[in-house]
C-alpha positions as CSV (number, residue, x, y, z in Angstrom):
1,I,153.4,40.3,69.9
2,A,150.8,38.4,71.7
3,Q,148.2,38.6,69.0
4,Q,148.0,38.4,65.1
5,T,145.2,40.2,63.1
6,I,144.6,37.6,60.2
7,A,142.5,39.8,57.2
8,V,138.8,37.9,56.5
9,G,136.2,38.2,54.3
10,P,134.3,37.3,50.8
11,A,137.6,36.6,49.2
12,A,136.8,33.1,47.7
13,S,133.1,35.0,46.2
14,Q,135.2,37.4,44.4
15,I,137.4,35.0,42.2
16,A,135.0,34.3,39.5
17,I,134.3,38.2,39.0
18,K,138.4,38.4,39.2
19,Q,139.1,35.7,37.1
20,L,136.5,34.7,34.6
21,G,135.2,38.8,34.4
22,T,138.8,39.4,33.6
23,N,138.4,42.0,36.3
24,G,141.6,41.3,38.3
25,G,141.1,43.1,41.1
26,G,141.3,41.0,44.0
27,F,140.4,41.1,47.5
28,F,143.7,41.3,49.3
29,N,146.5,43.8,48.2
30,V,148.7,41.1,47.0
31,N,146.0,39.7,44.7
32,S,146.7,35.7,44.1
33,A,149.6,35.2,45.9
34,H,147.8,35.9,48.9
35,P,146.5,32.1,50.2
36,F,143.3,32.9,51.0
37,E,142.7,34.1,47.1
38,N,145.1,31.0,45.6
39,P,146.2,28.7,48.1
40,T,147.4,25.8,46.0
41,P,148.9,25.1,42.7
42,F,145.8,23.3,41.7
43,A,144.0,26.6,42.2
44,N,146.3,28.6,40.6
45,F,146.0,26.0,37.6
46,L,141.9,26.8,37.5
47,E,142.8,30.3,38.1
48,V,144.8,31.0,35.1
49,L,142.4,28.6,33.2
50,A,139.5,31.2,34.0
51,I,141.3,33.7,32.5
52,L,141.9,32.3,29.1
53,I,138.5,29.9,28.6
54,L,136.0,32.6,27.4
55,P,138.3,35.0,25.6
56,A,139.4,31.7,23.5
57,A,136.1,30.2,23.6
58,L,135.0,33.5,21.9
59,C,136.9,32.7,18.8
60,F,134.8,29.8,18.0
61,T,132.0,31.7,18.8
62,F,132.8,33.9,16.4
63,G,133.5,31.2,13.6
64,S,129.9,29.9,14.3
65,M,128.7,33.9,14.0
66,V,130.1,33.8,10.3
67,R,129.6,30.3,9.3
68,G,133.0,29.0,9.2
69,R,134.7,27.4,11.9
70,K,137.8,27.6,10.4
71,Q,138.1,31.3,10.6
72,G,137.8,30.8,14.4
73,W,140.2,28.3,14.7
74,A,142.6,30.3,12.3
75,L,142.4,33.2,14.8
76,L,143.0,31.1,17.7
77,A,146.1,29.7,16.0
78,A,147.6,33.1,15.6
79,M,146.8,33.9,19.2
80,T,148.4,30.9,20.4
81,V,151.5,31.2,18.1
82,I,152.3,34.4,20.0
83,F,151.4,33.1,23.2
84,L,153.8,30.3,23.3
85,P,156.9,31.5,22.6
86,L,156.7,34.4,24.8
87,L,155.7,32.3,27.7
88,G,158.5,30.4,26.9
89,L,161.0,33.1,27.2
90,A,159.6,34.1,30.3
91,A,159.8,31.0,32.0
92,W,163.5,30.4,30.6
93,S,164.3,33.9,31.8
94,E,163.2,33.6,35.2
95,Q,164.5,30.2,35.5
96,S,168.0,31.2,34.5
97,A,167.8,34.2,36.9
98,T,170.9,36.7,37.1
99,P,174.2,36.5,36.7
100,T,174.7,38.0,40.3
101,L,172.3,35.3,42.0
102,Q,174.8,32.9,40.2
103,Q,178.2,34.6,41.2
104,A,176.6,34.3,44.7
105,G,176.4,30.4,44.5
106,V,172.7,30.2,44.9
107,D,171.7,27.0,43.7
108,L,169.5,28.0,40.9
109,A,168.8,24.4,39.4
110,A,165.1,22.9,40.3
111,S,164.8,20.1,41.9
112,A,162.6,18.2,44.2
113,E,163.1,20.6,47.5
114,Q,163.1,24.2,45.4
115,A,162.0,26.0,42.1
116,G,165.7,27.3,41.5
117,G,166.0,30.6,39.5
118,N,164.8,33.8,40.3
119,M,162.4,33.2,43.1
120,E,162.1,37.0,44.2
121,G,158.7,38.6,44.3
122,K,157.5,35.0,43.6
123,E,155.3,32.2,46.3
124,V,157.5,29.3,46.9
125,R,154.1,27.2,46.8
126,F,153.8,28.2,42.9
127,G,157.4,28.2,41.6
128,I,158.8,29.5,38.7
129,A,156.7,27.6,35.8
130,N,153.4,28.8,38.2
131,S,154.6,32.4,37.6
132,A,155.5,32.9,34.4
133,L,152.4,31.2,32.8
134,W,150.3,33.3,35.2
135,A,152.1,36.4,34.1
136,T,152.0,35.7,30.7
137,A,148.2,35.0,30.7
138,T,147.2,37.8,32.6
139,T,148.5,40.3,30.4
140,A,147.8,38.6,26.8
141,A,144.6,38.8,28.5
142,S,143.3,42.1,29.6
143,N,143.1,40.6,33.7
144,G,145.5,42.1,35.7
145,S,145.7,39.6,38.7
146,V,149.1,38.9,39.7
147,N,150.5,35.7,41.3
148,S,153.7,37.4,41.9
149,M,155.4,40.7,41.9
150,H,155.9,41.4,38.0
151,D,158.8,44.5,39.1
152,S,161.2,41.3,40.6
153,F,161.5,39.4,37.4
154,T,164.4,39.7,35.3
155,P,164.6,41.9,32.8
156,L,163.3,39.9,29.9
157,G,161.3,38.3,32.2
158,G,159.2,41.9,32.6
159,L,159.7,42.3,29.2
160,V,157.0,39.3,28.5
161,P,153.8,40.8,30.1
162,M,154.8,44.7,29.0
163,G,155.3,43.8,25.2
164,L,152.0,41.6,25.4
165,M,149.9,44.7,26.7
166,Q,151.9,46.6,24.2
167,L,150.2,44.3,21.6
168,G,147.1,45.6,22.6
169,E,146.1,42.4,24.4
170,I,145.0,40.5,21.2
171,V,146.4,37.3,22.4
172,Y,143.0,35.7,23.8
173,G,142.4,39.2,25.2
174,G,139.4,40.2,27.6
175,I,135.6,39.1,27.2
176,G,135.9,39.8,23.3
177,S,138.3,42.9,23.7
178,G,141.0,40.7,22.2
179,L,139.1,39.3,19.8
180,Y,138.0,42.7,17.8
181,G,141.6,43.7,18.3
182,L,142.9,40.9,16.6
183,L,140.4,41.1,13.8
184,M,141.6,44.6,13.0
185,F,145.0,43.5,12.7
186,A,143.2,40.7,10.0
187,I,141.7,43.5,8.4
188,V,145.2,45.1,8.0
189,A,146.8,41.7,6.6
190,V,144.2,41.4,4.0
191,F,144.8,44.8,2.9
192,V,148.4,44.3,2.8
193,A,147.8,41.0,0.8
194,G,145.9,43.0,-1.6
195,L,148.5,45.0,-2.3
196,M,150.5,42.3,-3.3
197,V,148.2,40.8,-5.8
198,G,146.7,44.0,-6.8
199,R,143.3,43.3,-5.7
200,T,141.0,44.9,-3.8
201,P,141.3,43.1,-0.1
202,E,138.2,41.4,1.4
203,Y,137.3,39.4,4.7
204,L,134.7,37.3,5.4
205,G,133.1,38.0,1.6
206,K,133.2,41.9,2.4
207,K,135.5,44.5,0.6
208,I,137.9,46.2,2.6
209,E,137.8,49.7,1.3
210,A,138.8,52.8,2.3
211,H,136.6,53.4,5.2
212,E,137.0,50.0,7.0
213,M,140.9,51.0,6.8
214,K,140.8,54.1,8.1
215,A,139.0,53.4,11.2
216,A,141.3,49.9,11.7
217,S,144.4,52.4,11.7
218,L,143.2,54.6,14.7
219,C,142.1,51.7,16.4
220,L,146.1,50.5,16.0
221,L,147.1,53.6,16.4
222,V,145.6,55.3,18.8
223,P,146.8,53.2,21.8
224,P,150.4,53.2,21.2
225,I,150.4,57.4,20.7
226,V,148.4,57.5,24.4
227,V,151.2,55.0,26.0
228,L,154.4,56.7,23.9
229,V,153.3,60.4,24.4
230,G,152.1,59.3,28.7
231,T,156.1,57.5,28.7
232,A,157.8,60.8,27.0
233,V,156.0,63.3,29.2
234,A,156.5,61.3,32.4
235,V,160.1,60.8,31.9
236,V,161.2,64.6,31.5
237,S,158.5,65.7,33.9
238,P,159.8,66.2,38.0
239,S,156.1,65.1,39.1
240,G,156.6,61.8,36.5
241,L,160.2,61.2,38.1
242,A,158.7,61.8,41.9
243,G,157.3,58.4,42.2
244,L,160.3,56.1,40.7
245,A,161.7,53.9,43.3
246,N,164.6,52.9,40.7
247,P,166.7,54.8,38.1
248,G,168.2,54.6,34.8
249,A,166.6,51.7,32.3
250,H,164.4,50.0,35.1
251,G,162.6,53.1,36.2
252,L,161.8,54.2,32.7
253,S,160.7,50.6,32.6
254,E,158.3,51.3,35.2
255,I,156.8,54.0,33.6
256,L,155.9,52.5,30.8
257,Y,154.8,49.3,32.6
258,A,151.9,51.8,33.5
259,F,151.3,53.9,30.9
260,S,150.9,50.2,28.9
261,S,148.8,48.9,31.3
262,A,146.4,52.0,31.8
263,G,146.2,52.2,28.3
264,N,145.4,48.8,27.2
265,N,143.1,47.7,30.1
266,N,144.8,45.4,32.0
267,G,145.5,47.0,35.6
268,S,149.1,45.1,36.6
269,A,151.8,47.0,37.6
270,F,155.8,47.4,38.5
271,G,155.6,47.9,42.0
272,G,158.3,50.0,42.4
273,L,156.5,53.3,40.6
274,T,154.4,54.9,43.1
275,V,151.3,56.2,41.3
276,S,149.5,57.3,44.1
277,S,150.2,61.4,43.3
278,P,148.0,63.8,41.2
279,Y,150.1,63.4,38.5
280,Y,149.3,59.9,37.9
281,N,145.9,59.7,38.8
282,L,145.4,62.2,36.2
283,W,147.4,60.8,33.5
284,L,146.8,57.4,33.9
285,G,143.4,58.1,34.4
286,F,143.2,59.7,30.8
287,A,145.2,57.1,29.0
288,M,142.7,54.6,30.8
289,L,139.5,56.4,29.7
290,F,140.6,57.8,25.9
291,S,142.4,54.2,24.9
292,R,140.1,52.6,26.1
293,Y,136.7,53.6,25.6
294,F,137.4,55.6,22.4
295,L,138.6,52.5,20.5
296,A,134.5,51.3,20.5
297,V,133.9,54.1,18.3
298,P,135.8,52.5,15.2
299,V,135.4,49.3,15.6
300,L,131.7,49.7,15.8
301,A,132.0,51.7,12.2
302,I,133.7,48.6,11.0
303,A,131.4,46.5,12.1
304,G,128.1,48.9,10.3
305,S,130.0,49.4,7.1
306,L,130.7,45.8,6.8
307,A,127.0,44.8,7.9
308,R,125.9,47.0,4.7
309,K,128.0,45.3,2.0
310,K,126.8,42.5,0.4
311,L,128.5,39.4,-0.1
312,V,131.5,38.9,-2.6
313,P,131.7,35.9,-4.3
314,V,134.6,33.9,-4.1
315,G,137.2,34.2,-6.8
316,P,140.5,33.0,-8.0
317,G,142.2,36.0,-6.3
318,T,140.5,35.6,-3.1
319,L,142.9,35.2,-0.2
320,P,141.7,32.4,2.0
321,T,141.4,33.6,5.5
322,D,140.9,30.0,7.4
323,T,144.5,28.8,6.3
324,S,147.9,28.3,7.9
325,L,149.2,30.6,5.4
326,F,147.0,33.2,6.6
327,V,147.9,32.7,10.3
328,V,151.7,33.5,9.4
329,L,150.6,36.9,7.8
330,L,148.7,37.5,10.2
331,V,151.0,37.2,13.1
332,G,153.4,39.0,10.7
333,V,151.2,41.9,10.7
334,V,150.9,41.5,14.2
335,L,154.5,41.5,15.2
336,V,155.6,44.2,12.9
337,V,152.7,46.6,13.0
338,G,152.3,46.1,16.8
339,A,155.3,45.0,18.3
340,L,157.9,47.4,16.2
341,T,156.3,50.4,17.4
342,F,157.2,49.9,21.1
343,L,160.6,48.8,20.0
344,P,162.6,51.7,20.6
345,A,161.0,52.4,24.1
346,L,161.7,48.5,25.3
347,A,165.4,49.1,23.8
348,L,165.7,51.7,26.3
349,G,164.0,49.9,29.1
350,P,164.1,46.1,29.7
351,I,166.5,45.1,26.7
352,A,168.7,48.1,28.1
353,E,168.7,46.8,31.5
354,H,169.1,43.1,30.4
355,L,172.5,44.5,28.2
356,Q,173.8,46.3,31.8
357,M,173.4,43.0,33.9
358,I,174.8,40.6,31.7
359,S,178.0,43.7,31.0
360,A,178.3,44.0,34.6
361,N,178.9,40.5,35.3
């Protein structure tokens, strides 16, 4: 080979659109693993910051609009309480690597010379920490850009981005979409609290009644139904199985990740699944169309209903929604309602794969 052709183009100009606009589509196929899109660790930090900065800032915007800054702080705190442990799990899992690498004598310890851990599918200029941070941030937000290949993560490392999408990308989320997703959980949280004390629930001085609960329930139930039904049909369909590169639990994870990404407005993928077929083009397209756009209807219905209601004076039975107690309650509702919905599927996918990995060694 006497000559090398290097693809060039307006890559840098697309970064603000890709990151700040939570679009995620890169100029090059390998996205932000390409040095023209993400050349240095410092550029990597700025791009991760760009993913999260506007969605996080909207919590403060919300607090200003409802004339209660602490309301925005409470939502941001709930997001962060969910984000940090999952980031830690992803980083720990990737740094620990796999028993197979350990038995092969691979040096997994981080040092000045190497990042250590599971470096398959990762750029050496970013290492474990920056790769895990990006994977967690891009799926906590509805971004989808990548600087490493999520399909190459360890089972638990891959569970983190998959789980964040399945929560509805409410942890910071997209530009507004994560905020209204968490607000749906907040409405359910005050409803649960109201049931516990025998009082009509209130949020931001407005009574939460049957109409709001039905609409919030639609928001929380429709995406899981689309994702789980789509995955179930794919794993029993010859056309769905035809695109798999890996059998068993990891193959299920690849299909589950694809529908989780399409149904929750992300766009990242486990690259081992070939979706360039009429089957996946049709069903993933349906998941995107229905699960993403349908949610605008019940959200706007709730907004209109609450806007018409009169403010209710704060009384001794009113649950404060700007305290640490409410943050704990909100996180609990997110985990119980959101995470447990997908637990059986995750148990058959990444969790089963992790158990197979450690038991085989």
